C-alpha positions as CSV (number, residue, x, y, z in Angstrom):
1,M,0.0,-0.1,0.0
2,K,1.6,3.2,-1.1
3,I,0.6,6.2,1.2
4,F,1.7,9.0,-1.0
5,D,3.9,9.5,-4.0
6,S,7.2,11.1,-4.5
7,D,5.8,14.2,-6.4
8,F,3.9,15.1,-3.2
9,L,6.9,14.5,-1.0
10,K,8.7,17.2,-3.0
11,K,5.9,19.7,-2.1
12,L,6.7,19.2,1.6
13,E,10.3,20.0,1.6
14,A,9.6,23.7,2.3
15,I,7.1,23.0,5.1
16,A,8.0,22.8,8.9
17,I,5.8,22.0,11.8
18,K,5.3,25.0,14.0
19,S,5.1,24.4,17.6
20,R,3.6,27.0,19.8
21,M,5.3,25.5,22.7
22,L,8.8,26.6,23.7
23,M,10.6,23.3,24.3
24,T,12.6,23.1,27.8
25,E,13.7,19.7,27.2
26,G,15.1,17.5,24.3
27,A,18.1,17.3,22.3
28,G,19.6,19.3,19.5
29,G,16.9,20.1,17.1
30,N,15.5,23.2,15.4
31,R,13.2,24.5,18.2
32,K,14.1,27.2,20.4
33,S,13.9,26.6,24.1
34,R,13.9,29.0,27.2
35,S,17.3,27.8,28.1
36,K,20.0,30.5,27.9
37,G,23.1,29.9,25.6
38,S,23.8,29.5,22.0
39,S,23.6,26.6,19.7
40,V,27.3,25.8,20.3
41,E,27.0,26.0,24.0
42,F,27.4,22.1,25.2
43,S,24.6,20.9,27.7
44,D,24.6,17.1,27.9
45,F,24.9,13.7,26.0
46,R,22.3,11.1,25.0
47,E,22.7,7.7,23.5
48,Y,22.7,7.7,19.5
49,S,19.8,6.6,17.8
50,D,19.3,5.5,14.1
51,G,19.0,8.7,11.9
52,D,21.0,11.0,14.2
53,D,23.4,13.4,12.6
54,F,26.8,11.8,12.7
55,R,28.5,15.2,13.2
56,R,27.0,15.3,16.7
57,I,28.8,12.1,17.8
58,D,31.3,12.5,20.6
59,W,34.2,10.2,19.5
60,N,35.9,10.7,22.8
61,A,33.0,9.3,24.8
62,Y,32.9,6.4,22.2
63,G,36.5,5.7,23.2
64,R,35.7,5.7,27.0
65,F,32.4,3.8,27.0
66,D,32.5,1.7,23.5
67,K,29.0,3.3,22.8
68,L,27.8,6.1,20.5
69,F,26.8,9.3,22.2
70,I,25.3,12.5,20.7
71,K,26.3,16.0,22.0
72,L,23.3,18.0,23.3
73,F,23.4,21.7,23.2
74,M,21.3,24.2,25.4
75,E,19.6,26.8,22.8
76,E,18.4,24.6,20.1
77,R,16.1,21.7,21.2
78,E,14.1,19.0,19.6
79,A,10.4,18.3,20.2
80,F,9.1,14.9,21.0
81,I,6.2,14.2,18.9
82,N,3.8,11.4,19.6
83,V,1.3,10.6,16.8
84,F,-1.7,8.2,18.2
85,I,-3.7,6.6,15.4
86,D,-7.1,5.1,16.0
87,C,-7.0,1.6,14.6
88,S,-10.6,0.6,15.0
89,K,-12.9,-1.0,12.5
90,S,-15.0,2.3,12.3
91,M,-12.0,4.0,10.6
92,D,-12.3,1.4,7.8
93,F,-15.5,3.3,6.4
94,G,-16.4,5.6,3.5
95,S,-16.0,5.8,-0.3
96,V,-12.6,7.1,0.8
97,K,-11.6,5.2,3.9
98,K,-11.0,7.2,6.9
99,W,-7.9,5.3,7.6
100,D,-6.4,6.2,4.2
101,T,-6.7,9.9,5.1
102,G,-5.4,9.2,8.6
103,L,-2.4,7.2,7.5
104,K,-1.4,10.0,4.8
105,L,-1.7,12.7,7.3
106,S,0.3,10.7,10.1
107,A,3.0,10.0,7.4
108,I,3.2,13.7,6.4
109,I,3.4,15.0,10.0
110,T,6.3,12.4,10.6
111,Y,8.1,13.5,7.4
112,L,7.9,17.1,8.4
113,A,8.8,16.5,12.0
114,L,11.8,14.3,11.0
115,G,13.1,16.9,8.7
116,N,12.8,19.6,11.5
117,M,15.2,17.4,13.6
118,D,12.3,16.3,16.0
119,R,11.9,13.0,17.6
120,V,8.7,11.0,16.5
121,C,6.9,8.0,18.0
122,I,3.8,6.5,16.0
123,N,1.3,4.8,18.5
124,M,-1.4,2.4,17.3
125,M,-4.6,2.4,19.3
126,K,-6.7,-0.7,19.2
127,D,-9.4,-2.0,21.8
128,G,-7.4,-1.2,25.1
129,A,-4.0,-1.7,23.9
130,L,-1.1,0.5,22.6
131,R,1.6,-0.4,20.2
132,P,4.2,2.2,19.8
133,S,6.9,2.3,17.1
134,Q,10.5,2.7,18.0
135,P,11.4,6.5,18.4
136,M,12.6,7.9,15.2
137,T,14.7,10.9,14.4
138,G,16.3,12.2,11.1
139,R,15.0,11.9,7.6
140,A,16.7,8.6,7.2
141,S,14.1,7.1,9.5
142,F,11.1,7.9,7.3
143,D,11.3,4.5,5.7
144,R,10.7,2.8,9.1
145,C,7.8,5.3,9.6
146,I,6.3,4.0,6.2
147,K,6.6,0.4,7.0
148,F,5.1,0.8,10.5
149,L,2.2,2.6,9.1
150,E,1.6,0.0,6.4
151,S,1.7,-2.7,8.8
152,I,-1.5,-1.3,10.6
153,E,-4.8,-3.4,10.4
154,F,-8.1,-1.7,11.1
155,S,-10.4,-3.9,13.2
156,G,-12.1,-4.1,16.6
157,S,-12.8,-1.0,18.6
158,T,-10.7,1.6,20.4
159,D,-10.9,3.0,24.0
160,I,-8.8,6.2,23.5
161,N,-8.9,7.2,27.1
162,K,-7.5,3.7,28.1
163,C,-5.1,3.4,25.4
164,I,-3.3,6.8,25.8
165,K,-2.9,6.2,29.7
166,L,-0.6,3.4,28.7
167,K,1.9,5.8,27.1
168,E,4.8,6.9,29.3
169,F,5.6,10.5,28.9
170,H,9.3,11.5,30.2
171,S,9.2,15.2,29.0
172,R,7.2,18.0,27.4
173,G,6.1,17.2,23.8
174,I,3.4,17.3,21.2
175,S,0.5,14.6,21.1
176,I,-1.4,14.3,18.0
177,I,-4.5,12.1,17.8
178,V,-5.9,11.0,14.5
179,S,-9.4,9.5,14.9
180,D,-13.1,9.6,14.3
181,F,-13.5,9.8,18.0
182,F,-16.1,7.1,18.1
183,T,-14.8,6.1,21.5
184,P,-16.5,5.3,24.8
185,E,-16.7,8.2,27.2
186,G,-15.5,10.8,24.7
187,V,-12.1,12.3,24.8
188,E,-12.3,14.9,27.6
189,E,-10.4,12.7,30.0
190,T,-7.7,12.1,27.4
191,I,-7.3,15.9,27.0
192,K,-7.1,16.4,30.6
193,Y,-4.5,13.7,31.1
194,L,-2.3,14.7,28.2
195,L,-2.3,18.4,29.6
196,F,-1.4,17.1,32.9
197,K,1.6,15.4,31.2
198,K,2.6,18.7,29.6
199,Q,1.8,17.9,26.1
200,E,0.7,20.3,23.4
201,I,-2.4,18.5,21.9
202,I,-3.6,18.4,18.3
203,L,-6.9,16.6,17.5
204,I,-7.3,15.5,13.8
205,H,-10.9,14.4,13.7
206,I,-11.8,12.5,10.4
207,L,-15.2,11.7,9.3
208,A,-16.5,10.1,6.1
209,N,-18.7,12.2,3.9
210,E,-21.4,9.5,4.2
211,E,-21.3,10.2,8.0
212,I,-21.5,14.0,7.6
213,N,-24.1,14.1,4.8
214,P,-25.7,10.5,4.5
215,F,-27.7,9.8,1.4
216,M,-30.3,7.3,2.6
217,E,-33.9,6.9,2.5
218,G,-36.6,4.3,3.2
219,Q,-36.4,1.2,5.3
220,I,-32.7,0.3,6.0
221,K,-30.6,-2.0,8.2
222,L,-27.7,-0.4,10.0
223,V,-24.8,-2.4,11.2
224,D,-22.3,-1.2,13.8
225,S,-19.0,-2.1,12.2
226,E,-17.3,-2.6,15.6
227,T,-19.8,-4.4,17.6
228,G,-22.0,-6.1,14.9
229,N,-25.2,-4.8,16.4
230,L,-28.2,-4.5,14.0
231,R,-30.7,-1.8,13.9
232,D,-33.7,-1.4,11.6
233,V,-34.4,2.3,10.8
234,A,-37.1,3.9,8.7
235,V,-35.1,7.0,7.1
236,T,-37.4,10.0,6.7
237,P,-36.5,13.6,6.1
238,A,-37.2,14.3,9.9
239,V,-35.0,11.5,10.9
240,L,-32.1,12.7,8.6
241,K,-32.5,16.3,10.0
242,K,-32.3,14.9,13.6
243,Y,-29.2,12.7,12.6
244,Q,-27.4,15.8,11.2
245,Q,-28.1,17.7,14.3
246,E,-26.6,15.0,16.4
247,V,-23.5,14.9,14.2
248,E,-23.1,18.7,14.4
249,K,-23.5,18.5,18.2
250,F,-21.0,15.6,18.3
251,I,-18.5,17.7,16.4
252,N,-19.2,20.9,18.3
253,N,-18.9,19.3,21.8
254,I,-15.4,18.0,21.1
255,K,-14.4,21.4,19.3
256,E,-15.8,23.5,22.1
257,F,-14.0,21.5,24.9
258,A,-10.7,21.6,22.9
259,N,-11.0,25.4,22.5
260,K,-11.8,25.7,26.3
261,M,-8.6,23.6,27.2
262,G,-6.4,25.4,24.6
263,V,-6.2,22.4,22.4
264,T,-5.8,22.6,18.4
265,Y,-8.9,20.8,16.8
266,I,-9.2,20.3,13.1
267,Q,-12.2,18.4,11.7
268,V,-11.8,17.1,8.0
269,S,-13.7,14.8,5.7
270,S,-11.9,11.7,4.4
271,E,-12.9,13.0,0.8
272,Q,-10.8,16.2,1.2
273,S,-7.5,16.2,-0.8
274,I,-4.5,15.9,1.4
275,E,-3.1,19.0,-0.3
276,K,-6.1,21.0,1.0
277,I,-5.9,19.6,4.4
278,I,-2.1,20.3,4.8
279,F,-1.9,23.6,2.9
280,E,-5.3,25.1,4.2
281,E,-6.6,23.3,7.4
282,F,-3.3,22.8,8.9
283,T,-2.2,26.3,8.1
284,K,-5.3,28.0,9.3
285,A,-4.9,25.9,12.7
286,G,-1.3,27.2,13.0
287,I,0.3,23.7,12.8
288,I,2.6,24.5,9.8
């Protein structure tokens, strides 16, 4: 499964993810921190990871410890970005699947972040479990990102609140959730938890066009894709109007709580072009 082509990758070269957070922890990346000093002022070491800049290796430390270490500096710091992907069966819906848009956006975000010298971890959320990738840094890690995304299967259900609480956060960072947010108990608890963990939060809410503007009439049988439950419904203009009111309420509830808590919220249709989402919706939200 090819997530996006090389032509689109070329369009991303000039784009950088903008974080509104001044990072106070991390290694040598492109984000400015509140720490005083210049980009050449030594701060600390961390162990080398695949994709790190070889020029930052401290060969004296290698000679002493027989391990590769990277020099960290005080002024320029990397962000640690966690991308959480809803892998439930409900994401496998729509004439353009919600998961297709979700994986493309996750790949693009990772591509931009790696190019910005940030560290990225992609996290699969399914049922009550969390499967994280290895942390990635440097553009050379992007192939591992693609392989990880291509390994995802969309099935079962997802309890976002339960899944994200399994994640260990060791520092400030950015947490991006890609989901249709059809999850038990909503996402208010998740938002509060991530803020407590000092995360800047971005919610990417993906719905299929058939969910936003359904084209149905007459007597139909609805099947819950995650539970298999059946329901017979007589679709009338009044029922459709009520449904659209509930969908609008569902979206607005998440959006209003996100705004109240200072969280970035973006709602998109899976049928929107990726270029439109990146260059219009993300720009308008201040992500890039």
